C-alpha positions, 0 to 999 in steps of 0.5 A: 500500500502506498500510504504505508511507510516502509520499515526503514521509516520505522526504523529512523523513528525508533533510532534517530538520536536527533529530534525529528520534525515533520514539515508540510509541503505545497507542491515541491516546496517545503513549509517554512515551519514544522513540528517535533514528533516522536513515535508513540507507544512501544512500537519495538515489537511491531514491524507493521508500519501501518500501525505506528503512530507519531505524536506531536511534542508541540515544539515548533521549528523554524526551518533554517536549512532544508537539507538535501532530498533524499529522493524519498518522502520517507527517508526525510532530510537532514537539515537544520532548525531554530526552535521557536515556541510551544504550540500549546502557548502560540497557535499562530506559531505555524503561521508566520506573519498572521496575528489573531484577529478579533472575531465578533458575532457580527463578523461570524454571521457576515461570513456565513452569509457569505459562504451561503452565497458562494456554496449556491454559486459553486453548485450552479456553476457545477450544474451548468458546466456539467461538472457534476459527478453524475447527472442530477447529482445535486438535486437532493 
């Protein structure tokens, strides 16, 4: 199965002496921040990778050197990070440049109204363009 990591990934998670940081990507570009993870539970007797669980420590890392691509998403990259903060302390740490905004009931109601209009417009566009999964898909 393509979603199951190879046994070498489990070995990496068990034996890596340095912290492991998970970083998302957009296309081929890595995000600038990631979160430290560890192999949860005692998986030393578990040789099946499909049931391994990585848990976040909550420590946020700013990627200062993303390393060389090893040619496999499971090998990872050896790079350098700068530790920023703990995710529990700062929910915005993964979104550089974004500050918390005050949310009021009026703003929420305006967004609800806007999203309803946009959803209806999207549904109409799908019907008119013939892009429904099957004819009459949105008839309810």
